[in-house]
C-alpha positions in Angstrom: 79.4 202.5 158.0 76.3 202.7 160.1 76.2 203.6 163.7 75.5 200.2 164.9 78.5 198.6 163.2 80.6 201.3 164.7 79.4 200.5 168.2 80.1 196.8 167.6 83.7 197.5 166.5 84.2 200.0 169.3 83.1 197.3 171.8 85.5 194.8 170.2 88.5 197.4 170.5 87.6 198.1 174.2 87.5 194.4 174.9 91.2 194.4 173.8 91.9 196.9 176.6 90.2 195.5 179.6 90.9 192.1 181.3 89.4 188.9 179.9 87.7 188.4 183.3 85.8 191.8 182.9 84.9 190.8 179.3 83.4 187.6 180.6 81.5 189.3 183.4 80.1 192.0 181.0 78.9 189.5 178.5 77.2 187.4 181.1 75.5 190.2 183.1 74.5 192.3 180.1 72.6 189.2 178.7 70.4 189.2 181.9 69.8 193.0 182.1 66.3 194.4 181.6 64.5 197.7 181.2 61.1 196.0 181.0 60.9 196.7 184.7 62.1 199.9 186.3 62.0 201.3 189.7 61.1 204.8 190.9 61.7 206.0 194.3 60.1 209.1 195.8 61.9 211.3 198.5 63.8 208.5 200.2 65.9 210.2 203.1 67.6 207.5 204.8 71.0 206.8 203.0 71.2 203.2 203.9 67.8 202.4 202.3 68.5 204.4 199.2 71.9 202.5 198.7 70.2 199.1 199.4 67.6 199.8 196.7 70.4 200.6 194.1 72.3 197.4 195.2 69.1 195.3 194.8 68.4 196.7 191.2 71.8 195.6 190.2 71.5 192.2 191.8 68.1 191.6 190.0 69.3 193.0 186.7 67.2 196.2 186.6 69.0 198.7 184.6 67.4 201.9 185.4 66.4 203.6 188.6 64.3 207.0 188.5 64.9 209.1 191.6 62.4 211.7 192.7 64.0 214.3 194.9 61.5 216.9 196.2 62.4 217.3 199.9 65.1 214.8 200.3 68.4 214.5 198.4 69.2 210.9 197.3 72.6 209.8 198.6 74.5 206.6 198.4 76.4 204.8 201.1 79.3 203.1 199.4 79.7 200.5 201.9 76.0 199.3 201.4 75.8 199.9 197.7 79.1 198.1 196.9 79.8 199.9 193.8 76.3 199.0 192.3 75.8 202.7 191.3 78.3 202.7 188.6 76.6 199.7 186.8 73.1 200.9 186.7 71.7 204.2 185.3 69.9 206.6 187.6 67.7 209.4 186.4 67.1 212.3 188.8 63.9 214.5 189.0 64.6 217.6 191.0 62.0 220.1 189.8 61.1 222.3 192.7 57.3 222.0 192.1 56.4 218.8 190.4 59.2 216.3 190.4 56.9 213.4 190.9 54.6 214.4 188.1 57.5 214.9 185.8 58.9 211.5 186.5 55.8 209.5 186.1 54.8 211.3 182.9 58.3 210.6 181.5 57.8 206.9 182.4 54.4 206.9 180.8 55.8 208.6 177.7 58.3 205.6 177.5 55.5 203.2 177.5 55.6 202.1 181.1 52.5 201.2 183.2 52.9 202.8 186.7 52.5 200.6 189.7 52.3 202.4 193.0 53.2 200.4 196.1 50.9 200.9 199.0 49.7 198.6 201.9 46.4 200.5 202.4 44.3 199.4 199.5 42.7 196.3 198.0 45.3 196.3 195.3 47.1 193.8 193.2 49.8 191.8 194.8 53.2 191.5 193.5 52.2 188.0 192.6 49.4 189.1 190.3 50.0 192.7 189.1 49.9 192.6 185.3 53.2 192.3 183.6 52.1 192.2 179.9 53.4 195.9 179.6 56.6 197.4 180.7 56.3 198.1 184.5 57.6 201.0 186.5 57.2 200.2 190.2 57.1 203.3 192.6 58.2 203.2 196.3 57.7 206.1 198.7 59.2 207.4 201.7 59.9 205.3 204.9 57.4 207.3 207.0 54.5 208.3 204.9 54.7 206.1 201.7 54.0 207.5 198.3 52.6 211.1 197.7 49.0 211.7 196.7 50.3 212.7 193.3 52.0 209.5 192.9 48.9 207.5 193.9 46.7 209.7 191.6 48.8 209.2 188.6 49.3 205.4 189.1 47.7 202.8 186.7 47.8 200.1 189.5 48.2 199.7 193.2 50.4 196.9 194.3 51.2 195.4 197.7 53.3 192.6 199.2 51.2 189.8 200.9 51.7 189.9 204.6 50.5 187.7 207.4 52.1 189.5 210.5 51.1 192.3 212.8 53.5 194.9 211.3 51.9 197.0 208.6 54.7 197.2 206.2 58.3 196.1 205.3 61.2 198.5 205.4 61.5 200.1 201.9 64.7 198.4 200.9 63.2 195.0 201.9 59.9 195.8 200.0 61.9 196.8 196.8 64.0 193.7 196.9 61.1 191.3 197.5 59.1 193.1 194.7 62.0 193.0 192.3 62.7 189.3 192.9 59.0 188.3 192.4 58.5 190.3 189.3 61.7 188.9 187.8 60.7 185.5 188.6 57.5 185.9 187.0 59.1 187.3 183.8 61.5 184.4 183.8 58.7 181.9 183.6 56.8 183.5 180.6 57.6 182.9 177.1 55.1 185.4 175.5 57.2 188.4 174.9 61.0 189.5 175.1 61.8 191.5 178.3 65.6 191.5 178.2 67.8 194.1 176.5 68.1 193.8 172.8 71.6 193.0 171.3 72.0 196.6 170.4 71.1 197.8 173.8 73.5 195.3 175.3 76.3 196.6 173.2 75.7 200.2 174.2 75.5 199.2 177.8 78.7 197.2 177.7 80.4 200.2 176.1 79.3 202.4 179.1 80.6 199.6 181.5 83.9 199.7 179.7 84.2 203.3 180.3 83.9 202.7 184.1 87.1 200.7 184.2 89.4 202.4 181.8 91.5 205.6 182.3 90.6 208.6 180.3 87.6 206.9 178.8 86.4 209.7 176.6 89.8 210.3 174.9 90.3 206.5 174.4 86.8 206.1 172.8 87.3 209.2 170.7 90.5 207.9 169.4 89.1 204.4 168.8 86.1 205.6 166.8 88.4 207.8 164.7 90.5 204.7 163.8 87.4 202.6 163.0 86.1 205.3 160.7 89.4 205.5 158.9 89.4 201.8 158.0 
């Protein structure tokens, strides 16, 4: 029996443990998840903004968030995140010298183009930044924006069109607007697949099941043992 078959049977067994309501929700939400877009945040220090970005990622179906922690620790406010943190994957970069470079290089190694958000350049807008390749969108601190290293390593600069006196949006608002716009653009195209594959969805739903059952590791180990014995 191959690993993929084991995962499918494991998910079926887990679905016998959790409620039908959760099964329906997992199926529906996993089908809309994407890793084609990912979000990276650099040195966010305000807890409510960090939490709002995580919540927006969940709402817009973006499964992965990459968190660069050089000077500021990334913390979540549960009242704002509303549990979103348990449904998406976060990857933390805490290298004492080069966390930004390590994060961006890792994303490039995964095939992402890097879009650095900045209001100060003649950049692409969120309406026309290329989306023909997987896209990692970087957001910087509330006060100073992205670091020079992030801007230097980016493939694109991108900004949100604005018509008022204020120079920029709050970072959590910027992230939500950007995610919504890019997701809407992806929804309207038919040239490439940008949602999770069936196999990726199965793996994700198994992880979600682990969040809602007691002693998940022991339960899953027991189920896998039984599946292999059949």
